[in-house]
N, C-alpha and C positions, 0 to 999 in steps of 0.2 A: 741741300738735295743729296741723297746717298748715292753713292758710287755704285756700279753694277757688283763690283766685288763685295761691298759692304752689305748689299742687300742679299747677296747669295749666303754669306756668313751668317746673317741674322736668321735666315730661315733654313739653314742647314741642320740636319739631324745631329743631336748631341751624339758623340762617339760613345761606345761601350766604356762604362766607367764604374769605379768602386761607388756603391751606394752612399750618399752622404749621411743617410739615417743610419745605416748599419754596414760598414765597409768590409764585413766578411761575405757580403753578396754584391751583386753587380746592379747597376742601373742601365738598361738597355731600352732605346726608344720610349723612354718616360716610364717604363715599367720596372718594378723589382724584379731581378732575374737571377736564377740558378741555372747553370749550364749542365745538362744531362745528355749523354749520347753513348752509342755503341757504333764505332766508326771504322772506316776502312784503314788499311796499314800505311797511310801517309803518302801514297804515290799518285794521289788524284791528278795532280799538275804535271809532274814530271815524266809521267807514263802516257805516252800518245795513245795507248790502245784502251785507256780507261775512260769510260763515259760518265763524266761527273755530273752532267745533267741529270741522268737517271739516278744517279747515286743521291745527289741532294735532295731530288724530289722524294725519294724513299725516305730520307730522315725526316724530311717535312711531314709526310704522310704518317710516320709512326710516332709524330709529336715529339721529336728530339730536335736540339738546337745548338749542336756544336760539332765542329770536325777539326782535327789536326791535319796539317798538310806540310810536307817538307819543301823547302825552297828549291832544291834540285842540286845544292852544294854537296849533297852526299845521296849515294844510291846504293843498293844492295844487287848480290848476284843470286843466281837461281838456287844456290845451294844454302843460301843464308838462313839460319835458324830453324830449319825444317819446315818452313812455311810453304803451303801449297798454293801455287800461282800468286806468289807474292806481289803485289801491286808495286812495291818498291824495288823491284828487280825487273826492269823492262827488258823486252826481247832486244837482240840487236837491232841497232838503229832506230828504236822506238823511244829513246831517251832524250828529253829535252832539259835544257837547264840555262840559267840566265846568260852563260857565255855562248858566243857563236862559235860554230866549227870553222876550222881553217882550211885551206886547200892541200893540207899536208896529211897524208894517210898515217895510221898507226894507233888509233885509239884501241883499248885494250880488247874490246869485243867486236871490232870492225868499224868502219867508217873513219872519217878524219878526226885528228886531234883538234883541241880546243884553242881558241885565241883568247886568253884571259884579259885582253885589252879591248875585246869587241863584245857589245851585247846582242843577244838574239832576239830581233824583234818578234818573231813568231812565239817565243816563250812569254814575253810580256803580254802579247796579245791573248794567249791562252790563260795566263794568270788573272788578267783582268776580267776575262769572260767567267771564269771560275768564280772570282768574288762577286761579280754581278748575279750570277746563277744562285750563290749561296744567300746573298742578300735578299733576292726575291723570295727565297724560300725561309727566310727568317733565321738562318743558320750563322752562327758566330765561327769565324775562322781563327784557330790558332795557327799562325804562321812561324814553324819552326825554322830558324835561320841555318843552324848548323847541328850536326851530329857527330860524334867521335868515330874513330875507325876502331871497330872492335877487333880487327886482326888485319894482317898485311894484305890479305886478299882484297879487302874492301878499300883500303888505301890504293891500291893498284888499279881499282875501278873508278878512282876520283878524278875528276878533271883538274884538280889542283896538284895532282901527282905529277912529278916531272916527266914521266913517260907518256903522259896523256895530253900535254899541252906544248905549244911552240914557244913559251915564253922563258924556259928554263927555270920555272918556279917549282917548287916542292921538292927540292932535293934534300930531303930529310927523312927520318924515320916516322912511322905512323903515328907514334906517341908524342911527335913534336909538332903535329900540325896545327894544334890550337893551344899555342903558347906564345910568349912574347919573343921568341929566340930568332925568328926569321923574318926580317923586316919586308922582304919582298913578297912573302906570303901573307903577312898581315895586310900589306897595302892591297892585295887582291881581295881580301876578306872585307876589309872596311869599305871598299869601293863597291862591292856587291850589296852590302848592307845598305849603303846611301842609295844605291839605284832602286833597290825594292822598296825602301821607305818612301822615297819620291814617288815611285809608280802607284803606291797605294795609300797616298795621303789623304784621299777624299772618301775612304771607306769606313763607315760606321760600325761595321760588324767585323772588327778585326781587334787582335792583340798579337804581340810578337813574344816568342820564346826564344832566349838566347841560344840554348844548346840542349839538346835531348841527352839526358843521361851523362852529364859532365863528370860524374864520378867514375867513369870508365875512359879508357884510352889516352891517359895523360893530360887532358884538359885542365888547365890551370885557373885559379880563381882570379888572377890579375888579368888574364885575357877575357874572362867572363865579364869583369867590371869594365874592362876597355870596351867590350861591344856593346854594353849597356850605355856608355858614354857616347859611342858612335850614333846610336839610335837617337839619343836625346839631342845632340847636336844636329843630327840631320832633320830633326823636327822642330827645331827651336824658334823658326819663324813661321811654323804653321799656326793657323788659328785654333785648331784643335790638336791634341796630342793622343796617341795610343798608349794603352796600358802596356807593361813590359812584365813577362814572367821568367822566373828561374826554376829550373828543376833541381830539387834539393838533394833527394835521396831515394832509394829503393826503401820501402817500408816506413822508416820513421827516422827523424833526427831533430834535435833541438837546435833552432836557428838563433845564434847569439850575436851575430853581426850581420843584420840584413842589410842588403845593398840599398843605397838610397836610390829612388827612382823606380824600384821594383814593387809592384802591386800585387802580384800573384805569386804564391809559393807553392809549387807542384811537387807531388809525390808520385812515385809508382808503386804498384803492388802493396798499398797501405792497408793491409787487413790484419788484425782489426785495427781501426782507425784511430790509434791512440795519438799519432801524430797531430791530429786536428787540436785536440785538447793542449798538448805540449806547445803548440805556437799560436794559440787563440789569441794571446795578449798581444800579438803583432799588429792586431786590428787591420788585417789584410785577408784577401780571399786566400784559404788553404784548399788546394784542388788535389785530386787524383786523376791525372790527365793521361795515365796508361795503367790498365791492369790486363791480366790474361795469364797464360802460361801456368794455369792450374788445372787444365783439363777441358773438356768439351761441354760439360753439363751447364745448362742455363742458369740453374739454381746457384751456382758458384758466383756468377757475376750480378744476379739479381740481388742476392742478400748482401754481397759486398757493396753495391750501389746504395741500397736502402741505410746500411750501417754508416757509410761514409757521410751521406747527406744529414742523417738524423743526428748525427755527432756534431753537425754545425759546419761540415764543408760546404763550398759554393760552387764545385765543379766535379763532374765524374765521367770518365771516358773508358768504356771497354774496348779492347781491341778485337774487331769483329772480322773474323776471318770467312764469314759467308759472303763478303764482298770481294768479287775478283773483277778482272777485265772481261771475263765471259759472263759474269753475273753481277752487273753494277747495281742491281736491285736487291743485293743481299739474299740471294735464294741458293747459294750453293751450300750443299749439306755434306758431300763426300769429301771432305778435307781431312788431311793428316796433321794439320798445324797444331802447335803446342797449346792453344787456348780454345775460346769458343765464340759464339755469335751465331744468330740466327733470327728470322722475322719473330719468333716467340719471344725470344729475349728482349727484343727491342719493344715489342708489346708491353711486356711486363715493366721495362724500365719507363714506358710511357705512363703506365699506372703509377709509379714512384713519381714522376714529374707532375702528374695531376693532383696527387695527394699533397704533396708539399705546396704546390700552387694555390691549393684550396684554403690555405692559411694565409693570414697576414704576417708572412714569415719574416719580414724585414724588422717586426718588432720582437722577434724571438731569439732566445740564446740557450745554449746547452745547459740543463739543470737536472742532472741525475740525483741531486741532493734531495728531491722530493720523495724518492724511492725509499720506503721503509721497510720493504719485505715483499715475499710473494713472487719472486723471480725463480723460475724452476733451476733446479741443480744444473750447473754448466751452461745456462743460457745468459745471453747478454742483452742488455736493455740500453737504449739511448732515448732521451727526451729533449725536445726543444719546447721552450715555454716562454709565454708572456704572462707572469703571475697573475691568477685570478680571472684571466681572460681566455687564453687559448694555449693548448698543449698538443704537441704531436709526439707519439711514442712509437718505437719499433722494438719488438722483442724477437731475437733469434734465438731458436732452441726451445725444447720442451714441447708439450702437446697441450697444455692447458695451464692457465695461470689464475692466481688470486692476488693481483697487485695490490699492495697497500702504499698509497700515495697520500703526502700531505697536501691538501688543498685549501686556500682561503675559503672562508664561509660564503655559501651561496649555492645556486642550483646550477647544474651542468648537464649538458647532452653528451653522452658517452656512445661513441660508435666504434666498432671493432671491423676492420678491413681485411678481407682476404688479398694478399698481395699478388697472387696469381690470377684472380679473376677481376679484380678491381671492384668487387661488391661488397658492400657492407653487410655482414652477416649477424650482427646483433646490435641492437640500439636500446638505450634506457636513459632514463633522467635519474640524477643522483644528486642528494643534498649533502653539503659538507658544513659542519659546524666550525670549521676551522682547524680541524685535527685531521686524524688519518681516515680515509676511507678505503674501502676494499673494492676493488673493480675485477669482477670475475670474467674471464674471457670465454668464449665457446671454445670446443675442441679445435685444434688446428693441426696442421702438418708443417713442420719445419719453421715457420715464421708467421707473424701476425703484425698489423699496424694498429694504432689506437688514436681516435681523435677525441679530445675532451674540450668543449667550449662552453663559455658560461652563457646562461640564459638570462635575458633581460626582460 
């Protein structure tokens, strides 16, 4: 007879995993999965004024399936990065983190200092409720454990800074906080990782990112490798393990020494998405888990998302500044933040998600080699293909195209999609004799997508 624990494990949901058929994508709740979102600025848990119930319900309603959140080991201040009503910058006494407040006053913006040897039960209650709410809404959570100190002001707001805790920990410069130089600070970080990993051991909708933008602020690679090993050791006796992500670079970089145990390699501001092709041979998920800072126009982030996913990426997230504490449903428009985000953008990214999910994408790989001409001057094209069966293409630039593609012999249904409305604007049947066929698009503005499917 099975023990109760064995019965529970046998019937437990499989955790988010690399898809065994095509590890450039995920497997989640039994389904091939690509993660696409436009999410808030990472303060959903640590900012007590943020209504994450409304936020996660909004993502679900918009057809999106990912959010990033910060553990609370890092926070921002009101002046950080020119972000209006920044959710990562809680108001005084509205910040919560894994560590409990002490009885000693003196935290940088009011309230008591932290005791880095004590956990705050209210934080972990909030964290688990956040995870439960995300799970119910089909949203995968990237739990980002650490973030570098971009300047001294941010370090002096951090609980691990010596002036903010009663443990005499953090007596070091900002750029030494995430290195192997200070054993007392490293011990605090290790224990926090272990505590969070233990608290979240049963959630299927989760992966861990070691550190946001470690290429800033003095974060060392040996420290990152160490944190990966801490996560792995903390989970070694768990019946199921969570995926681990590393943030590699802004824009692009060639990964020549991938860290064992890391399954997701994330980039920021990766447009055009050449980094996908550069690292496709790793056979892991290549993601863009942060973009923004290009202006406010929806088109910037719609087109960036389409390019990244159609280039073979498995994850895309735009920083959406329409989410604030006062507008957890993402309806804030009057912001002066350096990026974009809006209900309209999320609707358009929902079109992208529905388009790619309309294919059996798990059997598709990037294949621009089939393009033999007809791309408008200055335009870019990306094609995912399962040769002779299905093709998904995206064209950015131009106003009309006569694409010349090599297709195996057969009959194909060809449909052109308006990426802004989600409507197919031209359909036709095309026969190929195994050579080059010309597919003429309708007139379009800015970009257009193309579906080609074999007819049987």
